[in-house]
C-alpha positions as CSV (number, residue, x, y, z in Angstrom):
1,M,-91.7,35.0,14.6
2,K,-88.2,33.8,13.8
3,T,-89.5,30.3,13.4
4,L,-92.0,31.4,10.9
5,I,-89.4,33.3,8.9
6,V,-87.1,30.2,8.8
7,L,-89.9,27.9,7.7
8,L,-91.1,30.3,5.0
9,S,-87.5,30.8,3.8
10,S,-87.0,27.0,3.7
11,L,-90.1,26.6,1.7
12,A,-89.0,29.2,-0.8
13,I,-85.6,27.6,-1.2
14,T,-87.0,24.2,-1.9
15,A,-89.7,25.5,-4.2
16,C,-87.1,27.3,-6.4
17,S,-84.6,24.4,-6.6
18,A,-84.3,22.2,-9.7
19,I,-84.0,19.1,-7.6
20,P,-86.8,16.6,-8.4
21,D,-87.4,15.4,-4.8
22,P,-86.1,18.2,-2.6
23,K,-85.5,17.7,1.1
24,V,-84.1,20.1,3.7
25,S,-81.8,19.1,6.6
26,F,-80.9,21.3,9.5
27,G,-77.8,21.1,11.8
28,K,-74.1,21.4,11.1
29,K,-72.9,18.8,8.6
30,C,-69.8,18.6,6.5
31,V,-68.8,17.0,3.2
32,I,-65.3,16.4,2.0
33,T,-64.6,17.0,-1.7
34,G,-60.9,16.6,-2.7
35,D,-58.9,18.6,-0.2
36,R,-61.7,20.8,1.0
37,V,-64.2,20.5,3.8
38,T,-67.5,22.3,3.1
39,Y,-69.9,22.8,6.0
40,S,-73.4,24.3,6.4
41,Y,-76.2,24.4,8.9
42,V,-78.9,24.1,6.2
43,W,-78.7,21.5,3.4
44,V,-81.1,21.2,0.5
45,Y,-80.6,17.8,-1.2
46,D,-82.3,15.2,-3.4
47,G,-84.4,12.8,-1.4
48,K,-83.7,9.9,-3.7
49,T,-79.9,10.1,-3.6
50,G,-79.8,11.1,0.1
51,L,-77.6,13.6,1.9
52,Q,-73.9,13.0,1.5
53,A,-72.9,15.4,4.2
54,N,-72.6,14.2,7.8
55,P,-71.5,15.5,11.2
56,A,-68.5,13.1,11.4
57,D,-66.7,14.8,8.5
58,C,-66.7,18.1,10.5
59,A,-63.8,16.7,12.6
60,Q,-61.6,17.3,9.5
61,I,-62.0,21.1,9.7
62,E,-58.7,22.7,10.9
63,K,-59.0,24.6,14.2
64,K,-58.0,28.3,14.2
65,K,-54.8,28.9,16.1
């Protein structure tokens, strides 16, 4: 049941986006912009330009002390 909900949610997200060739990627990936590291487990991106986030950038996240 959870899988069905996730799939339907993903479909709804990609159907509502203004991206011409939407793709969805799952798994923790990070992207560095300036001095910030943004991470997510679900990425919606343009299939023509590709996904700029990658798992290697997640090493830049500061560990909690």
